[in-house]
C-alpha positions as CSV (number, residue, x, y, z in Angstrom):
1,M,111.6,145.2,51.5
2,D,110.7,141.2,51.7
3,K,111.3,140.5,55.7
4,N,114.0,138.4,55.0
5,R,116.3,140.7,53.0
6,R,118.3,142.8,55.0
7,S,120.4,145.9,54.4
8,Y,123.9,146.4,55.4
9,N,125.5,149.8,54.9
10,G,122.0,150.6,52.5
11,K,122.9,147.6,50.6
12,D,120.4,144.7,49.9
13,V,122.1,141.3,51.3
14,A,120.5,138.0,50.5
15,P,118.2,136.8,53.0
16,V,119.5,134.1,55.5
17,P,118.5,130.8,54.4
18,R,116.1,128.6,56.9
19,L,118.0,125.3,57.9
20,R,116.0,122.4,58.8
21,I,117.8,120.3,61.3
22,A,116.7,116.8,62.6
23,V,118.3,115.2,66.0
24,P,117.6,111.5,66.4
25,L,116.5,111.4,70.2
26,F,117.1,108.3,73.0
27,N,115.1,109.2,76.2
28,E,115.5,112.8,75.5
29,R,119.4,112.4,74.7
30,I,120.9,112.5,71.1
31,A,120.7,109.4,70.0
32,P,123.7,107.2,70.2
33,H,123.0,106.3,66.3
34,F,120.9,107.3,63.8
35,G,117.9,104.5,64.0
36,A,118.1,103.5,67.4
37,S,114.9,105.5,68.3
38,P,111.6,106.4,65.8
39,K,111.5,109.7,67.9
40,V,113.1,112.5,66.4
41,M,113.3,116.5,67.2
42,L,112.9,119.0,64.2
43,V,114.5,122.0,64.4
44,E,114.3,125.1,61.9
45,I,116.4,127.5,62.2
46,Q,117.5,131.1,60.4
47,G,120.4,132.8,61.1
48,N,121.1,132.8,64.6
49,S,117.2,132.5,65.7
50,V,115.0,129.4,66.1
51,L,111.8,129.6,64.5
52,R,110.1,126.0,65.4
53,K,111.1,123.1,67.6
54,T,109.1,119.6,67.7
55,V,109.2,116.6,68.4
56,R,107.5,113.7,66.0
57,D,107.9,109.9,66.4
58,M,108.6,109.1,62.4
59,G,106.5,105.2,63.1
60,S,107.9,101.8,62.7
61,G,110.5,100.9,60.2
62,G,114.2,100.9,60.1
63,A,116.4,103.5,59.2
64,M,116.0,103.6,56.0
65,D,112.2,104.5,56.3
66,I,113.1,107.2,59.1
67,A,115.7,108.4,56.4
68,R,112.8,108.8,53.8
69,R,110.9,110.4,55.9
70,L,113.4,113.1,57.3
71,F,113.8,114.2,53.4
72,D,110.4,114.4,52.8
73,L,109.9,116.8,55.4
74,G,112.9,118.8,53.7
75,V,115.6,118.1,56.2
76,D,118.7,119.6,55.3
77,R,121.5,118.3,58.1
78,L,121.3,115.3,61.0
79,V,122.8,115.6,64.3
80,C,123.8,112.2,65.7
81,G,126.1,110.1,67.4
82,G,126.5,107.7,64.5
83,I,125.1,105.9,61.5
84,Q,125.8,102.3,60.9
85,R,127.7,101.2,58.5
86,G,124.9,99.4,56.2
87,C,122.6,102.9,56.5
88,K,125.8,104.9,55.4
89,E,125.6,103.1,51.9
């Protein structure tokens, strides 16, 4: 059986999907708004387990450049204090 598949009452159930979360950081805290800092913590979870946690510098550029890089990394969710109106559009 695939290591990601589970059995419940003798029946196979679908594997628990992995989720990649990006948390923009500002001095080791969640950034007050997206794009305030190029430093981002990337967390990969599956079920109730943290599989990997890393901090990366997303480089220079604005919020849209950071958003493109996060998309390229396969990020599913973003956790931050807020997003400027221009970035939402």
